[in-house]
N, C-alpha and C positions, 0 to 999 in steps of 0.2 A: 606136436613137438616140431621145432624148426629144423629142417634138414640142412644144417650148415649155417655159416655166418650170413647176416643180412647186410649187403653193401649199402651204405648210405646213399640215398638218391640214385639207386641203381635203375638201369633201363629195363631189367627183367629180373624178377625175384620169384622163387619157387618155394612153395609151403606144402607142408603135410600136417594133418591132424587138426584138432579143435581150435588151435590158436590162429589158423590161417586167415580167417576173416578179419580179426583185429590187426594182425600184422599187414594184411593187404591194404586196409584203410589207412594205415600210417604211411606206407610207401606211396599210395595213391595221393595222399595229401602232400607228401614231399615233392612228387612229381608235379602236382598242380601248382605248388608254390614256384617251382622253376618256370613253368609255363607263364605264370603271372609276371615273374621277374623279367623274362625276355620280352614280354609284351610292353612292360613299363620302359625298358631300355629302348625299344623301338620307337615309342611315342616321344620319349624325351631326347632322342639323338639329335633332333633338328633345333632344339631350343638351347641357347647358350647364355653363359654369364661371362662378364669381362673380367679377366685377371691380367696376367701379362699379355695374353691374347684371348680369343674367344675359346671357352672351354665348354663343350656340350654338357648339359645337365646329366646325360647318361654316363659320362665319364666321371663325374663327381660321385654318382651312385656306384660306379665301378670301383672306385677307391675304397668305398665302405665294404663292398662285397668280396673283393678279391682276396684279402687276407683269410677270411673264413673259407672261401672256396679252395684256396691253396692248401688248407689243412684237411679238408674232407674230400676234395676231388683232385688232389695232386696227380694221381695216376693219369687222369684224362688230360690235365694241363701239360704234362711232360711225356706225352706218348711220343713214340719215336719219330713219327712222321712230322711232328712240329719242331723237333730239335734243330733241323737245318734252318728252318725259318727264323727261330730265335737267334741262332748263331749269325745269320746274315743281317738281322736287325742290329745286333751288337756290332758287326763289321761296319754297317752304315753309320752308326753313331760314332764309332772310332774314326771313321773317314771324315765325318763332318767336323769332329774336334780337331783333327789334324789339319784340315783345310783352314779352319778359323785361326789356329795357332800360326799357320804360315802367313796369314794375311793380317796378323796383329790383333784379332779380336776387338775391333774398334766399335762394334755396335752391340752392347751387352743385351739389350732387349731382343734384338733379332736372333742372336745365337741361343739365347734362352728359350725362345719360341721354337727354334729348329730342334734342339735337344729334347724338349718337352714333346714335340710332335712325334718324334721317333720312339721315345719311351712309352708314351701313351698308346701308340700303335701296338707295340709289343704287349702291353697290358691288356689291350682290347682283344687280341688274339687269345691270350690266356683266359680271359673272361668267357669268350665264346666257346673255347674248348671245354671249360668246366660246365657250362650251362647246356650246350648243344651237341656235344660229341655223340655220335650214334643216333641222334634223333632228328630226322628230317622235319618232323612236325614242329619242333622248337625253332628251328632255322626259319621255317615258313612263317611261324607266328611272329618272329622278330621282324622279317622283311615285310610282312603284311601290316604290322603295326607301324613300321617306318613309312610305308606308302600312305597309311591313313594319316600319320602325323604331317606329311608334306601337304596333304589336302587341307588339313586344319590350319597349317601355318599360312598358306597362300590365301585362304579365305578370311582369316581373322587377324593375322600378323604379317601382312605382305611387305616385302622389301620394295624400294623404288623400282628395281629392275623387273620385279614381278608384276607391278602396276603397268609398266611400259609394255612388257610382252608376257601376258598372263598365262599363255599356253607353254611356251618354250621354257621359261624360267619359273613357271608356277605349277599349273595342274598336270603337265605332261607326265612327270615321274609318278605321281600317285595314281593317275588314271591308267597309264600303261601297265604298271606293275599289278594293280588290282585286277584289271581285266585279264591279264595273262594267268594270274592265280585262279581266277574263275574259269578260265578256259581249261585248266588242267582237270577240273571236276568233269567236264565233258569228254576230254581226251581220255581219261581213265575209263570211261564207258564206251569208248570207240565211237563217239558221235562227232566224227571229224567235220561234218558239215557245219555244226555249230561253232567249232573251233575256227574253221575258215571264215565264217561270217564275222566272228569277233576280231580276228586279225585284219580282215579287210576293212572293218569299221575303224580300227586304229590307224591303218594305212591312210584311209581317206582323210581323217582329221589332221594327221601330220602333213598330208599333201596340201590341204588348204591352208594350214598354218605355216607352211614352208619350213618345217622342222625336219631337216634332211637325214641326220644320222639315225634316228629311230626308224625312219622310212626304210633305210637300207637294212637295218637289223631285222625288221619285221618281215621283209621279203626273204631274207636268209632263213629266218625261223620257219616260214611257210615251206621253203624248199627242203628243209631238213626233216621236219616232223610230220608232214603230211605225205603219205605214201602214194605219190603220183604214179610211180612205177612200181608195180607189185614185186615182192621178193622172188616169186616164182609162179609160173602157170603150169599146173600139173607137174611133170618131171623136168620141165624146162626152167633152169635157173637163169632169171633175168639180171639180177644184180650180183656182183662179186660176193664171195663168201665173207660172212661177218668176221671181223678181225684180220682180214688179209690186207696187204698193201694196196691192192686194187680197190678194195672197199673205201679206204681212206682217200684215194685219188678221186674216186667217184663223188665222195662227199665234198671235196674241194671243188670239183667241177660244177656240182649243183649250186654251191654257194657263189661261185663266180657268175654263173648264169643268172642267179637271183640278183646279184649286184648290178649286172648289166641291165636286167629288167627294170630295177628300181631307177637307174639313171635314165632309161628311156621314158619311163612314166613321168619322172620329174621334168624332163625336157618338154614332153607333151603338155603337161600341166602349165609350165611356164609360157609356152606359145599360146595357150588357150586363156591365159590370165587368171587361172583358178587360184593361184597363190596371192593375188592382189598386186597392185602396182609396185609396192615396195619389194615384195618377194621377187617379182619379175626383174626389177632393176638389179637386185642383189645377184640373182642367178646369172643374168646375162653379163654383168661386170666380171664375175669370177670365171665364167666361161671363156672370157677373152684370153685368160692365162693358158688355156689348152684343155686337154682331156686327161683322164687317168690321174696319175700322181701329181701332175701340175695343177689340175683342178682342186685336188685335195689340199695342196699346199696353199693355194689361193684362199681356201676356206679356213685353213689353220695356218696363217702366216707366221705365227710364233714358232712353229716347228723348225723351219730352216734357220731362223735366227738363233734358236737354242742349239742347233747343230753346229753353227759357226762358233757359238760360245764354248761348247764342248771341245771343238777342235783347237781353240785358242788355249785351253788349259785342261787337257784331258785327264791328267793323273791326280792333280790336287784339287781341281775345281775352282770356283771363284769365292767361296765362303758363304756364310748364311745370308748376308745382306750386301751383295756387291753393288757399290755405287758407280755403275758404268753406263752413263747416258747414251753412249755411242750405239749401243744395241737397240735402243728404242728409236734412235735416229734412223738406223738401218730398217727397222720395221716400218717406220713412217715412209721411207723411200720406196719399199716393196709395195705398200698399199697405194701409193701414188702411181706407180707403174701399172697397176692393174685397174686403175680408175676407181678404187674403193675409198670410202671416207676415212680420213686419218685425223687424229686429235692429239698431235704431239704435245702441245703446250699443256693441255689439260691432263694428259697422261703423266707428264713429267711432274706436274703439280701434285697429282694424286699419288703416283707410285714412286716418285723420285727417280733415281737411276737404276732401279732394280731391272735385271735382265728379264725380258718377257719370255715366260715359259708356260706351256699349257700342256703338260705331260707328266704323268707319275714318274716315268723312267728318266726323262731328261731333267726334271726338276731335281731329282736326287743327284744325277750326274753333274749338272751345272754347279750345284752348291757344294757337293761333297767329293766330287771326282769319281773316277771309275769304280773304286771300291764301294761307293755308296749306291751305285746302279745295279750291283750284282743281284740283290734281292728281287729287283723287278724282272731281270732276265730269268731268274728261277721261277717266279710266279707266272711269267709269260709262258714258259714251257709247260708248267702245270695247267695253265688255262687252255692251251691248245690240246693237250692231252684229254682234258675234261670235256671239251666241245666234241671231240671225236668219239669219246666213250658214249656221251649222250646220244650222238647221231647214230651209233651202232646199236646200242641197247634200247633206245627209245622208251625210257621209263614213263609212268603216268604223269610225271611232272615235267616232261620233255619241253613243252612250249615255254614254260617259265625259265627253266634252267638254261635252255639254249639262248634265250634273250639275255639272261643275267650274265652268262659267260662271254657272249660276244661283246656285251657292253663293257665288261671288265677288260677284255682284250683291247677294245677301242680306247678305254680310259688310260690304260698303261702308256699309250702313245700320244693321246690327244686331249687329255683332261688334266686339270690341276688337282693335286692331292691336298685336300683341306681337311678341316676338323670334322665336317659332316660326313666325309667319306671313310674315316678310319674304322668305325664300327661295322659299316656295311661291307667294307672290303675284308675285315676280319671274318665276318659271317660267310662271305663268298669263299674265302680260303678254306674254312671248315667244310663247306659244301663240297668243294672240289677234292679235298682229301678223303672224305668219307665216300665219295663216289669212286674215286680211283682205287680204293682198297676193297671195295665191295665186289664179291665174285658173282653176285646175283643182281638182277634188276632192282632198282630202288623200290621201296614199298609204295603201294597205291596211295594217292593223295587222300582218297576216301578213308582208308584205314589209318592214315597219319593224322588226320584232322579231327576225326570223331573218337570220343571216348565211348566206344561201342559196346561196352560191357552191358549196357541196358538194351542195345538193339541187335548187335551183330555177333555177340559172344566173344568179345575181345578178352574178357576174363574167362579163360577156358577151364572147364572142370572136366577131369578125366576120372572115371570111376575107379580105375586101378591106381590107388595111392592118393586120390583126391588132389591132383596137381592143380595149382592155380598159377596163372601167369598174368603179369601186367605189362602192357606195352610201354615203350619209352615215351 
């Protein structure tokens, strides 16, 4: 006899008596269906159809799945940790409509695309909450399938930019994410030497290809997840106590040292010509701007231009499709000053007078005003908290999660928010929320990825009451 109601698609179900086997198979089948669903969503996230704008196939599937999931998994979708995020998405949409109304709503196709992007982002978060809440395995299945999909796309359906720079705009995402997922398998078994070799392999490839942002991220991952300095030697505590302010400061210090090391390695590789002639010229031309933040802005010149656009209209923004060519002219002047190649005429022909923005945060602020940016400040704080938690707890998935969260932190400031990012950002948000509310270290990647009822006894039988459990 069943000891209580059986929640549909539950992460853990307990049974007693003769009916346990049949009920267990039903729940296992439902769980397997959800695994397959997130894998399909991951594979189809990078392939789009053209409607008003590019709509990923995964989001078309989402429109089919979401009404059903709202009915059967509504508790997961509207859990209290997600309510502020839904509220801020609604505030973002309201701010965008208000901004467009103040500018006359002169470009219907553009404001429709803006509203659809915000709405679909909210729906994507709901979908991920329904399918992956409480299950690290499913989140990793989605992200692994997304990495596989990126490799398939660049191999068989490459865009022109992927042909021109096949590593940076093609294979890098899939190879880096897949390798880091594999590294977690060894990290869970404390085989840190293998993890270090895999990370150094990725660092070497990005160094030769002159792909600098993942080079920085990978150095920081090394500094955080590999215990170069032991926690203690005997009774001597070498590192500050976990959870203390000094421990957080030490994590920041390690990350800064790793960043400086990455910069020095890049400088050395540039001097030796390891990145090729084109990479050497690019690095040297940007180094003319200076070091630190000046070097960063020379590599992301859209950032200071977007800051100027925010300063010009901080409260209402510039609307969904502002035709203001002067900002592109300012970008062209900035590139000329640093000796970098500029293509003003072709950019104006391709992009019109759209303000150049290369940032999740500033993209929302420029188009929707300050109210549209609040959600990204909220997620930025959640991201910092998650990086610190991973660095302190060091779960078996630490190499991958550290990279993923650092990448998300970077993207909030320095990457455009497009259709292919919506589902991955939604999955990242669920990872951060589940990590922040967990009182214990996250489950082992081995336990998460294997249905080990056949091997490791994940389906646990207890003689007293014949309790059976099924992992999420």
